[in-house]
N, C-alpha and C positions, 0 to 999 in steps of 0.2 A: 152594615157594609154598604158604602155608597158606590156610585157608578165608577168612580175613578179606581177604587180598590178592586171592583169586579174586573175591570179592564186589565189591571196588573196581574191578578190571579189567573186570568184567562190566557195570558201570554207567557209561555215558559221562559223566554229570554228576558223579558222585563222583570218577571218575578224573581229570577236569580240575581239580577242586578240589584233589585231592591233588598233582597235578603242579605246580600253582601254588605250593603250599606247598614242595614239593621243590626247585623251581627258584629260589625266593626272589624277588628283585626282577626280575620278568620280565613282558613284555607278553603280552596275551591271544593275539596272533597267534603268538608264539614258543611259548607253552604249548600251543596247538593243534597246532603242528607236532610237538612231542614226544609229545603225547597220541595223535595218529594213528599215530605210529611204534610206540608201546607197544601200542596196540590191534592192530596188524599182527602183532607178535611173539606176542601172546596168542592171536590167532586161528590163527596157524600152529601153535601148540602145542595145538590142539583145546580151547582155553579151560581147559586143565589146568595149563599152565606156559608159559613163554616159549621160543619156538624161534627160533634165529638165522636171520636173513634180511637182505637188503641194503636199507638205507635210506641214501641218499647224503647226506653232510654236507660242505660245502666247508670249514667251520671245522675239522672233524675231519681233513679231507684235508691242509690246510696246517698245522694245529697239531700233529697226531699226538699225541705224549705230552703236549704242553702242553694239548691239548683234554681229555685224561683228568685231568690234574692240576687243571685249572680246575674240573672237576666233582668233585674230591676222590676220584678213583679212583686211588689212589697206587700200589698194587702192579702193576696192569696198565700204568700209566704208566711205571714203571721197566722193566718187561718190554719194552714197545714202544720205549723209549729204546735198549735194547740191540739190538733188531732194526733200528732206524733207523740205528745206527752202521754195520752191515754191509750192510743192504739198504734204503737210503733210499727209493727209488722204490716198491718193493713195500710198504714200511711205510706210506707215504702213502696208497696205494690201499686197502690193507687196513683201515686205521683210518677212512678216508673212507667206506668201504662198511659197516663193522661197528661203528663207534664208537657209534652210537645204540643198538645192542644192548647194548654194555657198560654204557651209561648206564641202560638199562632194567633190567638185572640189579642195578645199584646201587640203583635205585628200589625194586625188588622186595624186596631184603634189608632196607631200612629200613622198607618198608611192612609187612613181616611182624611187626614189633615192635608194631604197633597203637598207636603213640604219635606224635601230630602234632608234639610238641616235638622228639622225636628226628629225625623226618622233616625238620623245619625246620633244626635245628642241624647235623645230619650231612649234610644236603643243601646247597643253595645253591651258591656259587661262591667260589673264591679270587681276590680282586681283584688280587693281586700278579702273577698268572700272565700277564695280557696285557702288563704292563709288562716283565716278564722276556722274554717272547716278542718284543716289539718291540726290546729291546736286543740280543737274540741275532740277530735279522734284520739289524739295522744293523751289528753287529759282524761277522757272517758275510759280509755284502756287502763290508765294508771289507777283510777278510782275503783273500777270494777275488779281489777287485779288485786288491789289492796283489800277490798271487801271480801273477795273470794278466799284469799289466803288467811284473812283474819278469822273467817268462819271455818274453813276447811283445815288449815294447818293445826289449830289446837286439837281438833278431833283426830287428825292424823297422829299427832304427838301422843294423844291419849291412848290410841290403839297401840302405838309402838311401846308405850309404857306398860300397857296391860300384857302385851306379848312378852316383854322382858320379865314382868312379874310372874307370868305363868312359867316361863323357862326357868326362872329362879326357883320356883316351887318344885319343879321336876328335878332340877339339879340337887336341890336341897334334900328331897326325899331319897334320891339315889345315893347321895353321900351318907345319909343316916343309915340306909339299908346296908351299904358296904361296911360301915363301921360296926354295925350290930352283928353282921355275919362274922367279921373278924373277931369280935368279942366273944361270940358263942364258941368259935373254934379254939380260941386261945385263953379266954378267961381273964385277960388283962387289957388295960388301955395302953397301947403303945404309941409311938410317934404317929400323929394323924396322917402324915404323908405315906406311911406304910400301911394305912388301914383303908384308904380309899383312892380311887383313880381320879377323883375330882381335883382340879387344880387348887392348891392351897399355897399361900405365901406366909412365911414365918415372920412374926413380930415379937421377938423375944420369947416369952413363955406362951404367947398366944399365936393363933393362926388365922389368917384372913381367908374367908371363902370368896373366891373370885368368879364373877360372871362376865365373860367377854371383856376381861381386863378392867372391870369396874369392881372395886372392893365393896362388897355388899354387907358383910357381917364378920365379926370376930368369933372364932371358935376357941374356947378355953377348956383345957382338959386337966382333970386330976384323977385320982385312983377310982373314984366311984361316979363322978358326974361329968356331963358335958354341958357347958353353958354357951348359949348363943346370944349375942347382944350387939346393938349398933352403937358404937362410940359417938360422942356428940359431934366430932369433926368428920365423920363418915356417914352421910345420910343419902342413900341412893334409892330413887323411886323404883328401880328395877328389882329391888328385894321385896318379895311378896310375903315371906313368912319366916318367923324366928322361934326357936324353941328356947325357953328360958328356965334354967335351973331344974331341968327334968332329970330325975334319977335314971341312969342308964339301964339299970336292971329292970325297973318298972317299965321303961320304954320297950325293952326287948321282949318282956312278957306280954305287954298289952298293945304295943304298936303306937303309932302317932295318929291321933284323930285330928285331921285338918279342920274339922268343924267344931272342935272344942276350944273355947276361949281360955280354959283353965291351963292348958299347956302350950298355947299358941298365941303369939301376939302378931298382929298384922299392921302394916303401915302402908 
């Protein structure tokens, strides 16, 4: 810092005039915020130079290297871009706390030249940076959103499918139990709709076992057997278990073992 810059930093009125030139199209309130920060750094340096200290800026916190590029601090911007790649949160906090100091050093470098035209032309802001920043935010949100749902949604669907499968098993077991009780009491196989409270839909001689309006399996009755199978054109993942060709009398006597693959097919 040369004597000319010290003189500017020591005079509150001159400092604010130069800050207005440096910032370009800026409001008086914003210029005051920057001027107060610059005065703090100068005071901490015993009015001989600028000494780093914390002045928080939310724009610097969220913008990080974009904040620096916006104010034409390119080399530091590239450096903090590299830091941000590996230490994103720490970089946000660091630039949020010390970004104003980096800007003050840029102001000092231009002020040392004792030329308001240089201060104006080399200062100011890059108007393209906020647009790029906005596009990056939207693009990043879309990418992270896609990656999140690409990972979470399949797991969610899997859980939903497993829950449906479990419900199908429970409904299936309940239906079999109700049919077996009816058979024990009556000794005959009657209309399935009269033998269970579970919702069944008729398909000619067969009956469809329905889980939440999804046709899961076909129930076929004759005098001695109940057959459960999945037709080729009806394959629902919510169906968890099917009994194939099991003799109803054997089932009533021995029950249904869900762990036995001999009388249970799972899909």
